[in-house]
C-alpha atoms as an extended CHARMM CRD file, in Angstrom:
* protein
*
       273  EXT
         1         1  MET       CA             40.0030000000      -41.8580000000     -162.9410000000  PROA      1               0.0000000000
         2         2  SER       CA             41.3530000000      -39.9160000000     -159.9090000000  PROA      2               0.0000000000
         3         3  ASN       CA             39.2810000000      -39.4770000000     -156.7600000000  PROA      3               0.0000000000
         4         4  ILE       CA             38.9070000000      -35.7430000000     -157.4430000000  PROA      4               0.0000000000
         5         5  ALA       CA             37.8250000000      -36.3800000000     -161.0190000000  PROA      5               0.0000000000
         6         6  SER       CA             35.3650000000      -39.0040000000     -159.7980000000  PROA      6               0.0000000000
         7         7  ALA       CA             33.9430000000      -36.5420000000     -157.3020000000  PROA      7               0.0000000000
         8         8  ARG       CA             33.4450000000      -33.9080000000     -159.9970000000  PROA      8               0.0000000000
         9         9  ALA       CA             31.8720000000      -36.3860000000     -162.3790000000  PROA      9               0.0000000000
        10        10  PHE       CA             29.5250000000      -37.5770000000     -159.6790000000  PROA      10              0.0000000000
        11        11  ALA       CA             28.7200000000      -34.1540000000     -158.1900000000  PROA      11              0.0000000000
        12        12  LYS       CA             25.3860000000      -33.8360000000     -159.9510000000  PROA      12              0.0000000000
        13        13  VAL       CA             23.7690000000      -36.4910000000     -157.7760000000  PROA      13              0.0000000000
        14        14  PHE       CA             24.2400000000      -34.2750000000     -154.7270000000  PROA      14              0.0000000000
        15        15  CYS       CA             22.9700000000      -31.0820000000     -156.3610000000  PROA      15              0.0000000000
        16        16  PHE       CA             19.6680000000      -31.3230000000     -154.4990000000  PROA      16              0.0000000000
        17        17  ILE       CA             21.4370000000      -29.9150000000     -151.4450000000  PROA      17              0.0000000000
        18        18  GLN       CA             21.9950000000      -26.5950000000     -153.1490000000  PROA      18              0.0000000000
        19        19  GLN       CA             18.5700000000      -26.7600000000     -154.8120000000  PROA      19              0.0000000000
        20        20  MET       CA             16.5510000000      -27.3650000000     -151.6480000000  PROA      20              0.0000000000
        21        21  PRO       CA             13.9640000000      -24.5730000000     -151.2510000000  PROA      21              0.0000000000
        22        22  ASP       CA             14.5310000000      -21.8980000000     -148.6440000000  PROA      22              0.0000000000
        23        23  ARG       CA             11.2160000000      -22.7090000000     -147.0250000000  PROA      23              0.0000000000
        24        24  ASN       CA             10.6230000000      -26.2330000000     -145.8360000000  PROA      24              0.0000000000
        25        25  PRO       CA              7.6470000000      -28.0400000000     -147.3850000000  PROA      25              0.0000000000
        26        26  VAL       CA              4.4740000000      -28.0950000000     -145.3250000000  PROA      26              0.0000000000
        27        27  SER       CA              3.3990000000      -31.6030000000     -144.3560000000  PROA      27              0.0000000000
        28        28  THR       CA             -0.1090000000      -32.6320000000     -143.3700000000  PROA      28              0.0000000000
        29        29  SER       CA              1.3030000000      -34.5380000000     -140.3980000000  PROA      29              0.0000000000
        30        30  PRO       CA              4.3810000000      -33.6870000000     -138.3350000000  PROA      30              0.0000000000
        31        31  ILE       CA              7.6840000000      -35.4380000000     -138.9490000000  PROA      31              0.0000000000
        32        32  ARG       CA              8.4740000000      -37.4950000000     -135.8700000000  PROA      32              0.0000000000
        33        33  VAL       CA             12.1120000000      -36.8660000000     -134.9310000000  PROA      33              0.0000000000
        34        34  LEU       CA             13.9230000000      -38.8490000000     -132.2320000000  PROA      34              0.0000000000
        35        35  ALA       CA             16.8270000000      -36.7640000000     -130.9080000000  PROA      35              0.0000000000
        36        36  ALA       CA             19.7640000000      -38.2830000000     -129.0080000000  PROA      36              0.0000000000
        37        37  ASP       CA             22.7200000000      -35.9310000000     -128.7800000000  PROA      37              0.0000000000
        38        38  LYS       CA             25.9250000000      -36.7130000000     -126.8930000000  PROA      38              0.0000000000
        39        39  THR       CA             24.6800000000      -35.3910000000     -123.5180000000  PROA      39              0.0000000000
        40        40  ARG       CA             21.2580000000      -35.0210000000     -121.9690000000  PROA      40              0.0000000000
        41        41  MET       CA             21.6070000000      -31.2170000000     -121.9360000000  PROA      41              0.0000000000
        42        42  ASN       CA             22.6190000000      -31.1450000000     -125.5960000000  PROA      42              0.0000000000
        43        43  THR       CA             19.6380000000      -33.3300000000     -126.4210000000  PROA      43              0.0000000000
        44        44  GLN       CA             17.2730000000      -30.9770000000     -124.5850000000  PROA      44              0.0000000000
        45        45  LEU       CA             18.7420000000      -27.9250000000     -126.3440000000  PROA      45              0.0000000000
        46        46  LEU       CA             18.4540000000      -29.6600000000     -129.7070000000  PROA      46              0.0000000000
        47        47  GLY       CA             14.8600000000      -30.6560000000     -128.9840000000  PROA      47              0.0000000000
        48        48  SER       CA             13.9280000000      -27.1420000000     -127.9230000000  PROA      48              0.0000000000
        49        49  ALA       CA             15.5090000000      -25.5930000000     -131.0190000000  PROA      49              0.0000000000
        50        50  LEU       CA             13.8330000000      -27.9980000000     -133.4270000000  PROA      50              0.0000000000
        51        51  SER       CA             10.4370000000      -27.8090000000     -131.7520000000  PROA      51              0.0000000000
        52        52  GLY       CA             10.2100000000      -24.2360000000     -133.0210000000  PROA      52              0.0000000000
        53        53  GLU       CA             10.4330000000      -25.4320000000     -136.6070000000  PROA      53              0.0000000000
        54        54  ASN       CA              7.2870000000      -26.0920000000     -138.6200000000  PROA      54              0.0000000000
        55        55  GLY       CA              6.3170000000      -29.6960000000     -139.0490000000  PROA      55              0.0000000000
        56        56  PHE       CA              8.4420000000      -31.4270000000     -136.3850000000  PROA      56              0.0000000000
        57        57  LEU       CA              7.3820000000      -33.4510000000     -133.3770000000  PROA      57              0.0000000000
        58        58  VAL       CA             10.6180000000      -33.9340000000     -131.4300000000  PROA      58              0.0000000000
        59        59  ILE       CA             11.0870000000      -36.8660000000     -129.0720000000  PROA      59              0.0000000000
        60        60  GLU       CA             14.0660000000      -36.6540000000     -126.7130000000  PROA      60              0.0000000000
        61        61  ALA       CA             15.8660000000      -39.8150000000     -125.6460000000  PROA      61              0.0000000000
        62        62  ASP       CA             18.5660000000      -40.1270000000     -123.0150000000  PROA      62              0.0000000000
        63        63  PRO       CA             21.9000000000      -40.4910000000     -124.8370000000  PROA      63              0.0000000000
        64        64  THR       CA             22.4440000000      -44.1320000000     -123.8790000000  PROA      64              0.0000000000
        65        65  GLU       CA             22.2180000000      -47.2210000000     -126.0430000000  PROA      65              0.0000000000
        66        66  GLY       CA             19.3670000000      -48.7910000000     -124.0560000000  PROA      66              0.0000000000
        67        67  ALA       CA             17.2980000000      -45.6060000000     -123.8870000000  PROA      67              0.0000000000
        68        68  ILE       CA             17.6520000000      -44.9330000000     -127.6110000000  PROA      68              0.0000000000
        69        69  LEU       CA             16.6500000000      -48.4810000000     -128.6000000000  PROA      69              0.0000000000
        70        70  ALA       CA             13.6990000000      -48.3910000000     -126.1980000000  PROA      70              0.0000000000
        71        71  ALA       CA             12.5020000000      -44.9930000000     -127.4590000000  PROA      71              0.0000000000
        72        72  MET       CA             12.8620000000      -46.1730000000     -131.0340000000  PROA      72              0.0000000000
        73        73  ALA       CA             10.7200000000      -49.2540000000     -130.4130000000  PROA      73              0.0000000000
        74        74  LYS       CA              8.0550000000      -47.2740000000     -128.5620000000  PROA      74              0.0000000000
        75        75  GLU       CA              7.8420000000      -44.0350000000     -130.5570000000  PROA      75              0.0000000000
        76        76  LYS       CA              8.5860000000      -45.3040000000     -134.1050000000  PROA      76              0.0000000000
        77        77  PRO       CA              9.9970000000      -41.9830000000     -135.3910000000  PROA      77              0.0000000000
        78        78  ASP       CA             10.4840000000      -41.0600000000     -139.0320000000  PROA      78              0.0000000000
        79        79  ILE       CA             13.9510000000      -39.6040000000     -138.4250000000  PROA      79              0.0000000000
        80        80  VAL       CA             16.6310000000      -40.2860000000     -135.8190000000  PROA      80              0.0000000000
        81        81  LEU       CA             19.1390000000      -37.5430000000     -135.0080000000  PROA      81              0.0000000000
        82        82  LEU       CA             21.9350000000      -39.5710000000     -133.4660000000  PROA      82              0.0000000000
        83        83  SER       CA             25.2240000000      -38.3530000000     -132.0410000000  PROA      83              0.0000000000
        84        84  ALA       CA             28.3030000000      -40.2770000000     -133.0900000000  PROA      84              0.0000000000
        85        85  ILE       CA             29.5480000000      -39.8200000000     -129.5200000000  PROA      85              0.0000000000
        86        86  LEU       CA             27.4330000000      -41.5270000000     -126.8530000000  PROA      86              0.0000000000
        87        87  GLU       CA             28.3380000000      -42.2960000000     -123.2440000000  PROA      87              0.0000000000
        88        88  LYS       CA             31.7380000000      -40.6490000000     -123.9390000000  PROA      88              0.0000000000
        89        89  ASP       CA             32.4620000000      -43.3780000000     -126.4970000000  PROA      89              0.0000000000
        90        90  PRO       CA             33.3370000000      -41.8430000000     -129.9130000000  PROA      90              0.0000000000
        91        91  ALA       CA             32.2030000000      -44.9820000000     -131.7640000000  PROA      91              0.0000000000
        92        92  LEU       CA             29.0850000000      -46.0280000000     -129.8260000000  PROA      92              0.0000000000
        93        93  GLY       CA             26.7570000000      -43.8800000000     -131.9440000000  PROA      93              0.0000000000
        94        94  PHE       CA             27.8160000000      -45.7240000000     -135.0820000000  PROA      94              0.0000000000
        95        95  ARG       CA             27.2000000000      -49.0930000000     -133.4280000000  PROA      95              0.0000000000
        96        96  VAL       CA             23.7630000000      -47.9580000000     -132.2750000000  PROA      96              0.0000000000
        97        97  ALA       CA             23.0180000000      -46.7340000000     -135.8150000000  PROA      97              0.0000000000
        98        98  ARG       CA             23.7550000000      -50.2190000000     -137.1620000000  PROA      98              0.0000000000
        99        99  GLN       CA             21.3550000000      -51.7270000000     -134.6570000000  PROA      99              0.0000000000
       100       100  LEU       CA             18.6510000000      -49.2080000000     -135.5230000000  PROA      100             0.0000000000
       101       101  ARG       CA             19.0530000000      -49.9000000000     -139.2340000000  PROA      101             0.0000000000
       102       102  ALA       CA             18.8070000000      -53.6540000000     -138.6350000000  PROA      102             0.0000000000
       103       103  LEU       CA             15.7620000000      -53.4000000000     -136.3730000000  PROA      103             0.0000000000
       104       104  HSD       CA             13.9620000000      -50.4960000000     -138.0810000000  PROA      104             0.0000000000
       105       105  PRO       CA             15.1220000000      -50.2530000000     -141.7200000000  PROA      105             0.0000000000
       106       106  GLU       CA             12.2630000000      -47.9140000000     -142.5940000000  PROA      106             0.0000000000
       107       107  THR       CA             13.6150000000      -45.1450000000     -140.3290000000  PROA      107             0.0000000000
       108       108  HSD       CA             16.1490000000      -42.6390000000     -141.6770000000  PROA      108             0.0000000000
       109       109  ILE       CA             19.1870000000      -41.8180000000     -139.5380000000  PROA      109             0.0000000000
       110       110  ILE       CA             21.1050000000      -38.5460000000     -139.5300000000  PROA      110             0.0000000000
       111       111  MET       CA             24.4270000000      -38.6770000000     -137.7040000000  PROA      111             0.0000000000
       112       112  LEU       CA             25.3960000000      -35.6250000000     -135.6410000000  PROA      112             0.0000000000
       113       113  LEU       CA             29.1340000000      -34.9530000000     -135.9360000000  PROA      113             0.0000000000
       114       114  ASP       CA             31.3960000000      -32.4880000000     -134.1600000000  PROA      114             0.0000000000
       115       115  ALA       CA             33.1250000000      -31.7570000000     -137.4650000000  PROA      115             0.0000000000
       116       116  SER       CA             32.8000000000      -32.7860000000     -141.0950000000  PROA      116             0.0000000000
       117       117  GLU       CA             35.9290000000      -34.9570000000     -141.1970000000  PROA      117             0.0000000000
       118       118  ARG       CA             36.6170000000      -37.9590000000     -143.3950000000  PROA      118             0.0000000000
       119       119  THR       CA             36.6520000000      -40.7670000000     -140.8140000000  PROA      119             0.0000000000
       120       120  PRO       CA             33.3500000000      -40.0020000000     -139.0450000000  PROA      120             0.0000000000
       121       121  VAL       CA             31.6060000000      -39.0970000000     -142.3230000000  PROA      121             0.0000000000
       122       122  VAL       CA             32.5840000000      -42.3860000000     -143.9770000000  PROA      122             0.0000000000
       123       123  GLU       CA             31.7700000000      -44.3860000000     -140.8510000000  PROA      123             0.0000000000
       124       124  ALA       CA             28.3450000000      -42.7220000000     -140.6560000000  PROA      124             0.0000000000
       125       125  PHE       CA             27.4380000000      -43.8960000000     -144.1430000000  PROA      125             0.0000000000
       126       126  ARG       CA             28.8870000000      -47.3340000000     -143.4250000000  PROA      126             0.0000000000
       127       127  ALA       CA             26.5590000000      -47.5010000000     -140.4250000000  PROA      127             0.0000000000
       128       128  GLY       CA             23.5620000000      -46.8130000000     -142.6630000000  PROA      128             0.0000000000
       129       129  ALA       CA             22.9990000000      -43.0850000000     -142.1660000000  PROA      129             0.0000000000
       130       130  ARG       CA             21.0060000000      -41.1950000000     -144.8090000000  PROA      130             0.0000000000
       131       131  GLY       CA             22.8030000000      -37.9830000000     -143.9750000000  PROA      131             0.0000000000
       132       132  VAL       CA             25.4520000000      -36.3410000000     -141.8300000000  PROA      132             0.0000000000
       133       133  PHE       CA             25.1700000000      -33.0190000000     -140.0360000000  PROA      133             0.0000000000
       134       134  SER       CA             28.0000000000      -31.0440000000     -138.4760000000  PROA      134             0.0000000000
       135       135  ARG       CA             27.2430000000      -29.1220000000     -135.2890000000  PROA      135             0.0000000000
       136       136  THR       CA             28.9580000000      -26.0870000000     -136.8300000000  PROA      136             0.0000000000
       137       137  GLU       CA             25.9820000000      -25.7000000000     -139.1990000000  PROA      137             0.0000000000
       138       138  SER       CA             22.7530000000      -23.8100000000     -138.5200000000  PROA      138             0.0000000000
       139       139  MET       CA             19.4000000000      -25.0740000000     -137.2530000000  PROA      139             0.0000000000
       140       140  GLU       CA             17.8700000000      -23.9260000000     -140.5270000000  PROA      140             0.0000000000
       141       141  THR       CA             20.2360000000      -26.2490000000     -142.3810000000  PROA      141             0.0000000000
       142       142  LEU       CA             19.4090000000      -29.0900000000     -140.0060000000  PROA      142             0.0000000000
       143       143  ALA       CA             15.7040000000      -28.5880000000     -140.7050000000  PROA      143             0.0000000000
       144       144  LYS       CA             16.3890000000      -28.8670000000     -144.4480000000  PROA      144             0.0000000000
       145       145  CYS       CA             18.5180000000      -31.9500000000     -143.7930000000  PROA      145             0.0000000000
       146       146  ILE       CA             15.6250000000      -33.6000000000     -141.9320000000  PROA      146             0.0000000000
       147       147  HSD       CA             13.1270000000      -32.8480000000     -144.6980000000  PROA      147             0.0000000000
       148       148  CYS       CA             15.5990000000      -34.1290000000     -147.2910000000  PROA      148             0.0000000000
       149       149  ALA       CA             16.2050000000      -37.4130000000     -145.4460000000  PROA      149             0.0000000000
       150       150  ARG       CA             12.4750000000      -37.8330000000     -144.7940000000  PROA      150             0.0000000000
       151       151  SER       CA             11.8650000000      -37.6520000000     -148.5530000000  PROA      151             0.0000000000
       152       152  GLY       CA             14.2980000000      -40.5430000000     -149.0630000000  PROA      152             0.0000000000
       153       153  GLN       CA             17.2490000000      -38.5150000000     -150.3430000000  PROA      153             0.0000000000
       154       154  VAL       CA             20.8250000000      -38.5190000000     -149.0640000000  PROA      154             0.0000000000
       155       155  TRP       CA             22.2120000000      -35.3750000000     -147.4270000000  PROA      155             0.0000000000
       156       156  ALA       CA             25.9130000000      -34.6080000000     -147.8670000000  PROA      156             0.0000000000
       157       157  ASN       CA             27.8810000000      -31.5910000000     -148.9990000000  PROA      157             0.0000000000
       158       158  SER       CA             30.5170000000      -31.6620000000     -151.7480000000  PROA      158             0.0000000000
       159       159  ARG       CA             33.4040000000      -32.3450000000     -149.3620000000  PROA      159             0.0000000000
       160       160  GLU       CA             31.5390000000      -35.1970000000     -147.6810000000  PROA      160             0.0000000000
       161       161  GLN       CA             30.6500000000      -36.5230000000     -151.1260000000  PROA      161             0.0000000000
       162       162  GLU       CA             34.3580000000      -36.6580000000     -151.9920000000  PROA      162             0.0000000000
       163       163  TYR       CA             35.1200000000      -38.5440000000     -148.7800000000  PROA      163             0.0000000000
       164       164  LEU       CA             32.4810000000      -41.1150000000     -149.6870000000  PROA      164             0.0000000000
       165       165  LEU       CA             33.6870000000      -41.5630000000     -153.2580000000  PROA      165             0.0000000000
       166       166  GLU       CA             37.2690000000      -42.0020000000     -152.0830000000  PROA      166             0.0000000000
       167       167  ALA       CA             36.1550000000      -44.6700000000     -149.6210000000  PROA      167             0.0000000000
       168       168  VAL       CA             34.1170000000      -46.4890000000     -152.2720000000  PROA      168             0.0000000000
       169       169  SER       CA             37.0960000000      -46.4160000000     -154.6390000000  PROA      169             0.0000000000
       170       170  GLU       CA             39.3830000000      -47.8040000000     -151.9300000000  PROA      170             0.0000000000
       171       171  ALA       CA             36.9010000000      -50.5400000000     -151.0180000000  PROA      171             0.0000000000
       172       172  ILE       CA             36.5470000000      -51.6300000000     -154.6560000000  PROA      172             0.0000000000
       173       173  SER       CA             40.3210000000      -51.6300000000     -155.1910000000  PROA      173             0.0000000000
       174       174  MET       CA             40.8600000000      -53.9410000000     -152.2220000000  PROA      174             0.0000000000
       175       175  GLY       CA             39.1930000000      -56.8590000000     -154.1330000000  PROA      175             0.0000000000
       176       176  PRO       CA             38.6620000000      -59.5080000000     -155.0210000000  PROA      176             0.0000000000
       177       177  ARG       CA             35.0490000000      -58.5130000000     -154.7890000000  PROA      177             0.0000000000
       178       178  ASN       CA             32.2900000000      -61.0010000000     -154.0310000000  PROA      178             0.0000000000
       179       179  ASP       CA             29.6890000000      -60.6010000000     -156.7650000000  PROA      179             0.0000000000
       180       180  SER       CA             27.2480000000      -62.6960000000     -154.7290000000  PROA      180             0.0000000000
       181       181  ASN       CA             26.7650000000      -59.5530000000     -152.6590000000  PROA      181             0.0000000000
       182       182  LEU       CA             24.7720000000      -58.2040000000     -155.6220000000  PROA      182             0.0000000000
       183       183  PRO       CA             22.6330000000      -61.3110000000     -156.1440000000  PROA      183             0.0000000000
       184       184  SER       CA             19.7100000000      -59.6690000000     -157.9130000000  PROA      184             0.0000000000
       185       185  LEU       CA             21.8260000000      -58.0980000000     -160.6480000000  PROA      185             0.0000000000
       186       186  SER       CA             23.1300000000      -59.6440000000     -163.8360000000  PROA      186             0.0000000000
       187       187  LYS       CA             26.8560000000      -59.5620000000     -164.5540000000  PROA      187             0.0000000000
       188       188  ARG       CA             26.4160000000      -56.6380000000     -166.9660000000  PROA      188             0.0000000000
       189       189  GLU       CA             24.2680000000      -54.7470000000     -164.4580000000  PROA      189             0.0000000000
       190       190  GLN       CA             26.9820000000      -55.2570000000     -161.8370000000  PROA      190             0.0000000000
       191       191  ASP       CA             29.5230000000      -53.7940000000     -164.2750000000  PROA      191             0.0000000000
       192       192  VAL       CA             27.3030000000      -50.7230000000     -164.7170000000  PROA      192             0.0000000000
       193       193  VAL       CA             26.8910000000      -50.3650000000     -160.9400000000  PROA      193             0.0000000000
       194       194  LEU       CA             30.6560000000      -50.4470000000     -160.4370000000  PROA      194             0.0000000000
       195       195  GLY       CA             31.0190000000      -47.7770000000     -163.1290000000  PROA      195             0.0000000000
       196       196  VAL       CA             28.5690000000      -45.5820000000     -161.2090000000  PROA      196             0.0000000000
       197       197  ALA       CA             30.5270000000      -46.2250000000     -158.0110000000  PROA      197             0.0000000000
       198       198  ASP       CA             33.7050000000      -45.1290000000     -159.8170000000  PROA      198             0.0000000000
       199       199  GLY       CA             32.0330000000      -41.7840000000     -160.5140000000  PROA      199             0.0000000000
       200       200  LEU       CA             31.7100000000      -42.3410000000     -164.2510000000  PROA      200             0.0000000000
       201       201  SER       CA             29.0790000000      -40.6370000000     -166.3840000000  PROA      201             0.0000000000
       202       202  ASN       CA             26.7420000000      -42.7040000000     -168.5700000000  PROA      202             0.0000000000
       203       203  ARG       CA             28.9260000000      -41.9200000000     -171.5680000000  PROA      203             0.0000000000
       204       204  GLU       CA             32.0870000000      -43.0290000000     -169.7580000000  PROA      204             0.0000000000
       205       205  ILE       CA             30.4060000000      -46.2400000000     -168.5770000000  PROA      205             0.0000000000
       206       206  ALA       CA             29.3190000000      -46.9030000000     -172.1620000000  PROA      206             0.0000000000
       207       207  GLN       CA             32.8880000000      -46.4280000000     -173.3950000000  PROA      207             0.0000000000
       208       208  ARG       CA             34.2800000000      -48.7110000000     -170.6930000000  PROA      208             0.0000000000
       209       209  LEU       CA             31.7770000000      -51.4970000000     -171.4200000000  PROA      209             0.0000000000
       210       210  LYS       CA             31.6180000000      -50.9290000000     -175.1900000000  PROA      210             0.0000000000
       211       211  LEU       CA             27.8860000000      -50.2020000000     -175.0770000000  PROA      211             0.0000000000
       212       212  THR       CA             25.7450000000      -47.3480000000     -176.3160000000  PROA      212             0.0000000000
       213       213  GLU       CA             24.8150000000      -44.6000000000     -173.8730000000  PROA      213             0.0000000000
       214       214  HSD       CA             21.1370000000      -45.4700000000     -174.4080000000  PROA      214             0.0000000000
       215       215  THR       CA             21.8060000000      -49.0740000000     -173.3530000000  PROA      215             0.0000000000
       216       216  VAL       CA             23.5420000000      -47.8740000000     -170.1790000000  PROA      216             0.0000000000
       217       217  LYS       CA             20.5020000000      -45.7410000000     -169.3330000000  PROA      217             0.0000000000
       218       218  ASN       CA             18.2450000000      -48.7700000000     -169.7720000000  PROA      218             0.0000000000
       219       219  TYR       CA             20.4920000000      -50.8110000000     -167.4950000000  PROA      219             0.0000000000
       220       220  LEU       CA             20.3330000000      -48.0710000000     -164.8650000000  PROA      220             0.0000000000
       221       221  PHE       CA             16.5310000000      -48.0250000000     -164.9440000000  PROA      221             0.0000000000
       222       222  ARG       CA             16.5110000000      -51.7860000000     -164.3240000000  PROA      222             0.0000000000
       223       223  ILE       CA             19.1290000000      -51.4690000000     -161.5750000000  PROA      223             0.0000000000
       224       224  PHE       CA             17.1160000000      -48.7520000000     -159.8050000000  PROA      224             0.0000000000
       225       225  ASP       CA             14.0540000000      -50.9880000000     -159.9500000000  PROA      225             0.0000000000
       226       226  LYS       CA             15.8410000000      -54.1170000000     -158.7010000000  PROA      226             0.0000000000
       227       227  LEU       CA             17.6470000000      -52.3700000000     -155.8420000000  PROA      227             0.0000000000
       228       228  GLY       CA             14.6620000000      -50.2530000000     -154.8650000000  PROA      228             0.0000000000
       229       229  VAL       CA             16.5870000000      -46.9890000000     -155.2320000000  PROA      229             0.0000000000
       230       230  SER       CA             15.8980000000      -43.8040000000     -157.1650000000  PROA      230             0.0000000000
       231       231  SER       CA             19.2610000000      -42.0990000000     -157.6310000000  PROA      231             0.0000000000
       232       232  ARG       CA             22.8900000000      -42.7880000000     -158.5040000000  PROA      232             0.0000000000
       233       233  VAL       CA             24.0480000000      -41.8450000000     -155.0110000000  PROA      233             0.0000000000
       234       234  GLU       CA             21.8290000000      -44.5710000000     -153.5370000000  PROA      234             0.0000000000
       235       235  VAL       CA             23.4630000000      -47.0340000000     -155.9250000000  PROA      235             0.0000000000
       236       236  VAL       CA             26.8640000000      -45.9510000000     -154.5850000000  PROA      236             0.0000000000
       237       237  LEU       CA             25.7210000000      -46.4210000000     -150.9960000000  PROA      237             0.0000000000
       238       238  TYR       CA             24.3580000000      -49.8490000000     -151.8980000000  PROA      238             0.0000000000
       239       239  VAL       CA             27.7350000000      -50.8540000000     -153.3350000000  PROA      239             0.0000000000
       240       240  PHE       CA             29.5450000000      -49.2980000000     -150.3640000000  PROA      240             0.0000000000
       241       241  LYS       CA             27.5410000000      -51.4400000000     -147.9630000000  PROA      241             0.0000000000
       242       242  PHE       CA             28.8830000000      -54.6230000000     -149.5490000000  PROA      242             0.0000000000
       243       243  MET       CA             32.3310000000      -53.5460000000     -150.7430000000  PROA      243             0.0000000000
       244       244  GLN       CA             33.7300000000      -52.0960000000     -147.5180000000  PROA      244             0.0000000000
       245       245  PRO       CA             36.7480000000      -53.8730000000     -146.0300000000  PROA      245             0.0000000000
       246       246  ALA       CA             35.8570000000      -56.6560000000     -143.6270000000  PROA      246             0.0000000000
       247       247  ALA       CA             37.8090000000      -54.9490000000     -140.8620000000  PROA      247             0.0000000000
       248       248  THR       CA             35.2800000000      -52.1220000000     -140.7530000000  PROA      248             0.0000000000
       249       249  SER       CA             32.1610000000      -54.2420000000     -140.6380000000  PROA      249             0.0000000000
       250       250  ASN       CA             32.2560000000      -54.5400000000     -136.8230000000  PROA      250             0.0000000000
       251       251  PRO       CA             31.3500000000      -58.2450000000     -136.6410000000  PROA      251             0.0000000000
       252       252  GLY       CA             31.3510000000      -58.0500000000     -132.8710000000  PROA      252             0.0000000000
       253       253  VAL       CA             28.3670000000      -55.7160000000     -132.7650000000  PROA      253             0.0000000000
       254       254  LYS       CA             25.3560000000      -57.6130000000     -131.4850000000  PROA      254             0.0000000000
       255       255  VAL       CA             21.9520000000      -56.4950000000     -132.7140000000  PROA      255             0.0000000000
       256       256  SER       CA             19.3180000000      -57.0260000000     -130.0920000000  PROA      256             0.0000000000
       257       257  GLN       CA             16.0200000000      -55.6390000000     -128.9430000000  PROA      257             0.0000000000
       258       258  PRO       CA             16.1810000000      -53.5410000000     -125.7490000000  PROA      258             0.0000000000
       259       259  GLU       CA             15.6290000000      -55.7290000000     -122.7150000000  PROA      259             0.0000000000
       260       260  ALA       CA             14.4470000000      -54.9770000000     -119.2470000000  PROA      260             0.0000000000
       261       261  SER       CA             17.2760000000      -54.5850000000     -116.7730000000  PROA      261             0.0000000000
       262       262  GLY       CA             17.8470000000      -53.4190000000     -113.2660000000  PROA      262             0.0000000000
       263       263  THR       CA             18.1920000000      -49.8670000000     -114.5590000000  PROA      263             0.0000000000
       264       264  GLN       CA             15.1690000000      -48.7190000000     -116.5140000000  PROA      264             0.0000000000
       265       265  ALA       CA             15.7200000000      -46.2610000000     -119.3410000000  PROA      265             0.0000000000
       266       266  ALA       CA             14.2070000000      -42.8500000000     -118.7240000000  PROA      266             0.0000000000
       267       267  PRO       CA             11.0750000000      -42.2450000000     -120.8000000000  PROA      267             0.0000000000
       268       268  ALA       CA             11.5100000000      -40.1070000000     -123.8790000000  PROA      268             0.0000000000
       269       269  ARG       CA             10.3770000000      -36.4910000000     -123.7240000000  PROA      269             0.0000000000
       270       270  ILE       CA              8.1820000000      -35.2290000000     -126.5510000000  PROA      270             0.0000000000
       271       271  HSD       CA              8.1020000000      -31.6410000000     -127.7790000000  PROA      271             0.0000000000
       272       272  ARG       CA              4.8050000000      -30.7120000000     -129.3590000000  PROA      272             0.0000000000
       273       273  ARG       CA              4.3960000000      -27.4250000000     -131.1760000000  PROA      273             0.0000000000
C-alpha cells in the first residue's frame, strides 16, 4: 500500500481534530501548563495569551534545559508547551522532551514548531510528544490542542499524519525488526499491530492475515488493553517508538534530574486567571 493510500486509510483516527467542539470543555480545576518557548520574550507572550483562556494556569520557564527540568520537577504541570528550538539549538527541545518523558511519563508534551514540516514533526513524535503545534496557527487552536492532549488524545493535522505514517512505513521497511520490543504481545497480535501501522483497515488486516474481521477486532481490543492505549493512532506511536532507525534514537542523550550548579535557574512565573 502506498504512503498516500495508507494515510487515507488511517485518516479516521485523526478525525477528532475536526470534531473538537468550538468551545473548550469547562474543567473543575485549571489545566497546569508549563510554557517554554524559544526565547524568554516569546515565553512571556505565550503565557500572557494563554492566561486569558478559560481553564489554564500557565507557568513560564526560562527557555534553558536546566530551568525547564527544574520547573517540571517543582510545578508538576499537566501539559508542557516546549519549543523545538532552545538556546539557539534547533534540536535541544527534542532532547529535553525525551528527558521529560523519561522523568515524568504522566505529563503530555506539545512541541512548538516554526512550521509544520516533515523533519521536525516526525522528530517531535519520536521524542514522545502527544501533539505538535505550528506558530502560524491561532491561539484558539492552541487552546483546543491543549485540551485534546490533556484528555490523552494525539493532536496532528492530516499533513502531519501523513508525515508520521511515512516515517512508520520507512522504519518498518528497514528491518529486520526486533519482536522483543513488543514483549507483551503474542505473535498474531504483533502482526495485527504492524497492519495498523501500515494504515490498513480491519478488513484489510483480516485479508492479509487470513482471519475474519471480527477476529481482528477482538485482537485490537486485547492489544489496546495490553499496551494501555485507546486508539489506533496510539498503537502507531507505540510501534514508532520501537521501530525507528537506531541512528535517530540519540543514544548520547543523558537523562538526569536537574542538579544545583553555580548558575541557578530562574524561578518559573505563574499566570493565574
